[in-house]
N, C-alpha and C positions, 0 to 999 in steps of 0.2 A: 607375497603380493598377488592379488587376484587380477590377472591380466585383462579379463573381460571388464571388470569394474574400472580398471585404470583406463582402458580405451574409451569407456563410456564417459568417465570424468573428463578426459581430454576433449572428447567431442562436445560436451557441454560447455567447456571453457572456450572452445573455438566459436561456437554459436553465440555465446554471450558476448564475445568481442565483435564478431562479424555483424550481428544484428543490432547491438546496443552500444558498441564501443566502450565496454567496461570490462572488469575482471573480478575474480573471486575475492580480491582484497577490498573491494568497495561494495559489491552487491552479491547477496546470496540468491540462489534460485530454488524455489519450492515448487515442485510439479504438482498440479492440481487437475481436476476434471474440467477446468475451464475458468473463464474470468469470474463467473458467478461463485464458484467454489473458492477462488482467491479472495473475493470480497467477503465471503462468509467467514473465512479463516481470520481475516483482519477484525471483523465485527465481533467474533467470539473471543478474541485474545487481546485486543487493544486495551491498554491500561489508561483509562480516563482520569484516574485519581478521584478525589472527593467531589469536585465541582467541574468536571470536564464536559465538553460539548462536542457533539457530532454536527458538523455543518456540511451541507451538500448543495451543489448547484441545482437550480430549478430544472435544468435539462439533464436528467439522469434516467437510467433505466431501472426497472423494477428491483433488480438485485441490490442496487444502492439503497433504495427505499427500505428494503428488508433489514438493512443495518440498524435502523432505528430501534429494532426489538432488543438490542443489546446496549442501548445508551439511555441513561436517565434523562438526559437533556439533549435536544436536537433542534436544529433550525434550518429552514430552507433559505438559500441565498438567491435572490432574484438575479437574472442575468445582467440587467442594467445596473444593479447595485454592485455586482462582482466587478464590473469594469471600473467602478470607482476606486477599487484597490490600487489601480495604476496611478490615480491622482493624489493619493495620500503621500505627503512628503515627509512628515515627521515620524520618528520611530516610536513604537509603543514600549513603555517601560515594563520591566519584569515584575510579575505579580507573584510573590513568594507563596501566598496561601491559595492560589488558584489551581485548577486542575489542568489537564492536557486537552488540547483541541485537536480534532481530526477533520480535515477538509477533504471532501471527495468530489472530483469533477472529471468529466471526460475530456481527453485531448481533442477528440472529435465526436460530435453527437451522433449516436447510432441512427436517430430518426431523420434529422435534417441535414446531416453532413457538415454542420457548422464546426469550424475549428476554433478552439478557445486558446488564449495566449498561454504559452508555457512559462512566460515570465511571471505568471501568478504564483508559481511554486515558491520562488524566493520571497515574493512580497508577502505571501501568507505566513511563511516561516519566520518572517521578520515581525510578525504580530499585527499586520495591517487589518486582518479580518476582525480583530477585537472591536473595531469601530462599527461592525455590522451585526454583532451578536449581543444578546442581552447580558450574558455573563462572560466577562473577559477570561482568557486562558493564559496560563503561565508560558506554555510552549505550544506551538502549533506544528502538526505533522500533515503531510499531504499524500493522499492516495490519488494517483493518476490512472484513470481507466483508459487503457490504450487498445482495447479490443478492436475498435474500429480504426483508430489512427494508424497503427503499424501495418495495416494491410496495404497502404499506399504511401506511407511516409516513413522516413528514417528517424528513430528516436535516439538521439546521441546523449547517452548518460554521462559523457565526459563534460557536456555543457550544462545540462539540466539535471537537477538532483532531487527528484521526488523521493519521499521515504519509502513508498510502496508503488509498484507498477503491476497492473493486472492485464493479462493477455489470454486470448484463446487461439490455439494453433490453426484451427480450421479457417479462421479469418485471415491468417497469414498465408497458408499454403493450400487451402481448399480441403485439407484433411490433416490429421484424423479428428473426427468429432470426439468429444469426451476427453479432451486433453488440453491443458493450458498451463500457465505458470504464474507464480507470484514472485516478483523480484523485490527483495528487501534490502534497503541500504544498511550496511553493517552498523553504522552508528545509531540506527533506529531499531535494531533487533531486540533490544531490551524492553521495548514497548509492547512486544507481543508475549503475553504471559499465558501460556497454554495451561488449561485446567485439567484436561483429560489426557492420560497417556496410556498406551497399550502396545502390545506386539513388540516389534523391534525398535520402538522409539525410545526405549529406556536402556541404560547400562545395567541397572540393578533395581529389583523391587522385592519387598518382603510381604508375605501373606500374614505373618504374625504381628507386624506393626505397620503403621501407615508411613512407610519409608520408601522413597523412590528417588532414583538418580537419573535424570534425563540424559540423553546423548548430548555431547558438547556442541556439535554443529547444528545450526538452526534447521537446515533442510532434512537432517536425520531425525530430528525430534518432532 
């Protein structure tokens, strides 16, 4: 056992619990160069299926808008329309031939400081957003941009269950710049299908054949 590696792993587990009240059984942590890199990772790897949709709140920063480059179908959700999610009472039925939906919104707006309801997470995952998009989706996943929110608020992942959480450490601690993280719910890991692999992210690769075996754990690959 590499003791330095074990100490680092223990430190990560402690921080994951202290700051987000969760553990490695429910959320994986992928270190990135910041919230932008975390959003880019999701954009490049998310499996929309055949008819999936990217939906994003009207109040989002440039890094979220850049996610449109990786989605065939996308839609902006107006703030006033997003609040209607709270008013929908009936459940949306499952659509077997539909794709996967991805909804991105900030827990707190970087520009205005407005905080948006964390209760949207479960409402969206229950299919409520299908009423606001042109093409309904079979399943919805939520990206919670917390780069601004966690600097002054506690995000309790034992209460709220977004599929993906993006953070930048300098907004938490003032330093270091160029470092952040993507938290991924274990049950949603399968939605991130990485296309490129290299370096130490694989267990085995052959030059003679197009054969590659990625590492088992999400943060390692």
